[in-house]
C-alpha positions as CSV (number, residue, x, y, z in Angstrom):
1,X,67.9,123.8,125.1
2,X,66.1,121.1,123.2
3,X,65.0,123.5,120.5
4,X,68.5,124.8,120.1
5,X,69.8,121.3,119.6
6,X,67.0,120.5,117.1
7,X,67.8,123.7,115.2
8,X,71.5,122.7,115.0
9,X,70.7,119.2,113.8
10,X,68.4,120.6,111.1
11,X,71.1,123.0,110.1
12,X,73.7,120.3,109.8
13,X,71.4,117.7,108.2
14,X,72.3,116.6,104.7
15,X,69.2,115.5,102.7
16,X,69.3,112.2,101.0
17,X,69.3,111.8,97.3
18,X,66.4,109.8,96.0
19,X,66.7,108.4,92.4
20,X,67.7,111.7,90.7
21,X,64.9,113.8,92.3
22,X,67.4,116.0,94.0
23,X,70.5,117.4,92.4
24,X,73.9,116.3,93.9
25,X,76.5,119.1,93.6
26,X,79.4,116.8,94.2
27,X,79.8,115.8,90.6
28,X,78.0,115.3,87.3
29,X,78.7,111.6,87.3
30,X,76.3,111.1,90.1
31,X,73.3,112.4,88.1
32,X,71.4,109.3,86.8
33,X,70.3,111.1,83.7
34,X,73.9,111.8,82.7
35,X,74.8,108.1,83.4
36,X,72.0,106.9,81.2
37,X,73.0,109.3,78.5
38,X,76.6,108.0,78.6
39,X,75.4,104.4,78.5
40,X,73.0,105.0,75.5
41,X,75.6,106.9,73.4
42,X,78.5,105.2,71.7
43,X,81.2,107.0,73.7
44,X,84.3,105.6,75.3
45,X,83.5,104.1,78.7
46,X,84.4,106.0,81.8
47,X,87.7,105.1,83.5
48,X,86.6,103.5,86.7
49,X,90.2,102.7,87.7
50,X,90.8,106.4,88.3
51,X,89.7,106.1,92.0
52,X,92.0,103.1,92.5
53,X,94.9,104.9,90.9
54,X,94.3,107.9,93.1
55,X,94.2,105.7,96.2
56,X,97.5,104.1,95.2
57,X,99.0,107.5,94.7
58,X,97.9,108.6,98.1
59,X,99.4,105.5,99.6
60,X,102.7,106.1,97.8
61,X,102.7,109.7,99.0
62,X,102.1,108.6,102.6
63,X,105.0,106.1,102.4
64,X,107.3,108.8,100.9
65,X,106.3,111.2,103.6
66,X,107.1,108.5,106.3
67,X,110.5,107.9,104.8
68,X,111.2,111.6,104.6
69,X,110.2,112.1,108.2
70,X,112.3,109.1,109.3
71,X,115.3,110.4,107.3
72,X,114.9,113.9,108.8
73,X,114.7,112.4,112.3
74,X,117.8,110.3,111.7
75,X,119.7,113.4,110.4
76,X,118.7,115.4,113.5
77,X,119.8,112.5,115.8
78,X,123.1,112.2,113.9
79,X,123.8,116.0,114.0
80,X,122.9,116.1,117.7
81,X,125.3,113.3,118.4
82,X,128.1,115.1,116.5
83,X,127.4,118.3,118.4
84,X,127.4,116.6,121.7
85,X,130.7,114.8,120.9
86,X,132.3,118.2,120.4
87,X,131.7,119.2,124.0
């Protein structure tokens, strides 16, 4: 049993990234060589507000979904009350 658990832990283990020695497949902006290249060249700086903008958009979408669900629930209650008043 212990060997099975150890094998599962080894299978699910995500190796740590140590100062650019391992490649991170999540994005090219995490590669330190790419970041140093961008810093040394005279290019436009990266937009770091993109993450904040994305979080604000997600928050707005959650709020819109909550309003839509509340409106749908209110419509169902209203229609049910109308149907019950007929009987």
